[in-house]
C-alpha positions in Angstrom: -204.5 109.6 -32.9 -203.5 110.9 -29.5 -201.6 114.2 -29.5 -198.9 112.3 -27.6 -198.2 110.5 -30.9 -197.6 113.7 -32.8 -193.9 113.9 -33.7 -191.9 115.7 -36.4 -192.8 113.5 -39.3 -196.5 113.7 -38.6 -196.4 117.5 -38.1 -194.7 117.8 -41.5 -197.3 115.5 -43.1 -200.1 117.7 -41.6 -198.4 120.9 -42.9 -198.2 119.2 -46.4 -201.9 118.4 -46.2 -202.6 122.1 -45.5 -200.6 123.1 -48.6 -202.1 120.4 -50.8 -205.6 121.5 -49.9 -205.1 125.3 -50.0 -206.4 126.6 -53.3 -203.6 129.2 -53.7 -200.6 127.1 -52.8 -199.0 125.1 -55.6 -196.3 123.2 -53.8 -194.8 122.3 -50.5 -191.2 121.6 -49.4 -189.4 121.2 -46.1 -185.8 121.2 -44.9 -183.2 123.8 -45.7 -184.5 126.4 -48.0 -181.2 126.5 -49.8 -181.8 122.9 -51.0 -184.7 124.2 -53.2 -183.8 125.0 -56.8 -185.8 128.1 -57.5 -184.8 128.2 -61.2 -186.3 124.7 -61.8 -189.5 125.4 -59.8 -192.3 126.8 -61.8 -195.2 126.4 -59.4 -196.0 129.4 -57.1 -197.2 130.2 -54.4 -195.0 128.0 -52.4 -195.0 126.9 -48.7 -191.7 125.9 -47.2 -191.1 124.6 -43.6 -187.7 124.7 -42.1 -187.2 122.9 -38.7 -185.3 125.0 -36.2 -185.4 123.3 -32.7 -187.1 120.8 -30.5 -187.2 121.7 -26.8 -187.9 118.9 -24.3 -189.8 120.4 -21.4 -191.8 119.0 -18.5 -194.8 117.3 -20.1 -194.2 118.6 -23.6 -192.0 119.0 -26.6 -191.9 122.3 -28.3 -191.2 122.3 -32.0 -190.0 125.5 -33.5 -190.4 125.9 -37.3 -189.8 128.7 -39.7 -192.7 128.9 -42.1 -192.2 130.5 -45.5 -195.0 131.5 -47.9 -193.3 132.7 -51.1 -194.0 133.9 -54.6 -191.9 135.2 -57.5 -192.7 138.4 -59.3 -193.4 137.6 -62.9 -194.1 141.0 -64.4 -190.9 143.1 -64.9 -192.7 146.2 -66.0 -194.5 146.5 -62.7 -192.2 144.7 -60.4 -193.1 146.7 -57.2 -196.8 146.3 -57.9 -196.5 142.6 -58.3 -194.4 142.4 -55.2 -197.1 144.2 -53.2 -199.7 141.8 -54.6 -197.5 138.8 -53.8 -196.9 140.0 -50.2 -200.7 140.5 -49.8 -201.5 137.0 -51.0 -198.7 135.4 -49.0 -199.8 137.2 -45.8 -203.4 136.0 -46.3 -202.2 132.4 -46.8 -200.0 132.7 -43.7 -203.1 133.9 -41.8 -205.0 130.9 -43.1 -202.3 128.6 -41.8 -202.1 130.2 -38.4 -205.9 130.1 -38.1 -206.1 126.3 -38.7 -203.4 125.8 -36.2 -205.0 128.0 -33.6 -208.5 126.7 -34.1 -207.5 123.0 -34.0 -208.7 122.1 -37.5 -205.2 121.0 -38.8 -203.8 119.4 -35.6 -205.5 118.3 -32.4 -206.5 121.0 -30.0 -204.1 119.6 -27.5 -201.2 120.8 -29.7 -200.8 124.4 -28.7 -199.7 127.2 -31.1 -197.8 129.5 -28.8 -198.7 133.1 -29.4 -198.1 135.8 -30.3 -196.7 134.8 -33.7 -194.6 137.5 -35.4 -194.2 137.4 -39.2 -191.7 139.2 -41.4 -192.1 140.3 -45.0 -189.1 139.6 -47.2 -187.9 140.3 -50.7 -184.8 138.2 -51.4 -182.8 138.9 -54.5 -181.9 135.8 -56.5 -182.1 135.6 -60.3 -185.6 136.9 -59.5 -186.9 138.5 -56.4 -188.4 135.9 -54.1 -191.2 137.7 -52.2 -193.3 136.6 -49.3 -193.7 136.3 -45.6 -192.0 134.2 -43.0 -193.0 133.4 -39.4 -191.4 131.3 -36.7 -194.0 129.2 -34.9 -193.7 127.1 -31.8 -196.0 124.1 -31.4 -196.2 122.6 -27.9 -197.0 118.8 -28.1 -197.8 116.7 -25.1 -195.0 114.4 -24.2 -194.6 112.0 -21.2 -190.9 111.3 -21.2 -191.6 107.8 -22.5 -188.6 105.9 -23.8 -190.5 103.0 -25.2 -189.9 104.2 -28.8 -186.2 103.4 -28.3 -185.8 100.5 -25.8 -183.0 101.1 -23.4 -181.3 98.3 -21.5 -180.4 99.4 -17.9 -176.8 99.0 -17.0 
């Protein structure tokens, strides 16, 4: 499949394929993170993708996504120790994800991961402390300003 044919849905499918095949990830979601029910979810670590923007530029579309790799501390006696371990594991998984994007093994090499990528560690207080790492990524996809996907009748 040509990189010209990579659009939002296919990018999400490829991200899901990464999560499904990563031995440490147990589930994948996308959309608004607030739509996920943390109380009902029991499988961790978790990869979540939130779409942010699509910029149409000369010769390309640039998709911006927020990528979350998360875990929940399960040991109350050593909460900070478990948080440190969760942050460590989540940052390694994020590194795996960025590596397959940069090396062209998840998406065609014509799709450019714009660098540098800055990641942020987080510990969000809910019923439990959601812990992990998040990074905003920009993927530049070839685009030729083709309107054949939605035929337009000239007026």
